[in-house]
C-alpha positions, 0 to 999 in steps of 0.5 A: 413511522413504520414499524419497520423503520423504528427497528432499522438501524442506520444505514451501513456505509460503504468505503471505496478502495481509495478511501480504505487506502487513505485511512490506512495511510493515516493509520500508519504515520509516524506517531498515529494512533489507530485508535484516533484515527478511527474516532476522526473517521467514525469507524471501529479500530478493528476495521482499520486493523482489517483494511491494515491487513487487506492492504498489506496482503494485496487485498486493497490492491485491485484498485485500477492503475491510477490508484494509489497501491500499498506494497510492503516495504523493507529498508536495508542499512548499510551498501545493500546494493551492489556498487556495480549497479550505481551509475556513474553519478554519486547523486543517483540512488538505487531502489532494490525491490524483492518481488515476492518471487524472491526476483529482485528489481533495481531501478533509479530513484527517478524511474516512473512509477507508471512503468514500473508498476506493469514490470513488477507485475510481469515479473511476479507472473513470470514462472521461470 
């Protein structure tokens, strides 16, 4: 063993965006403990808090379109969606997404995420 090998610490692990998002998702589950999630994955809890902050601010959403992305969601109680936006079918849900620029995107529960994400990105980028 050389002197360099004896003094070198363990090699730093590299986490993919998908792995980070999976750990963040686990830590956000109801009744989940960040400490327990960190212990299961061999991480320092501070790293999970950093990844959670990055997910919240969109820093982890630079993943390819096929991967999951996090979005900040607030659930409003009561009938906040306008009745005029509802379809003729009472069973259809209307999902209302308030974008960072204040625009509101209303879609049916069955809207395909692959089609909604580009639309939301375009509405956020639009400066009108």
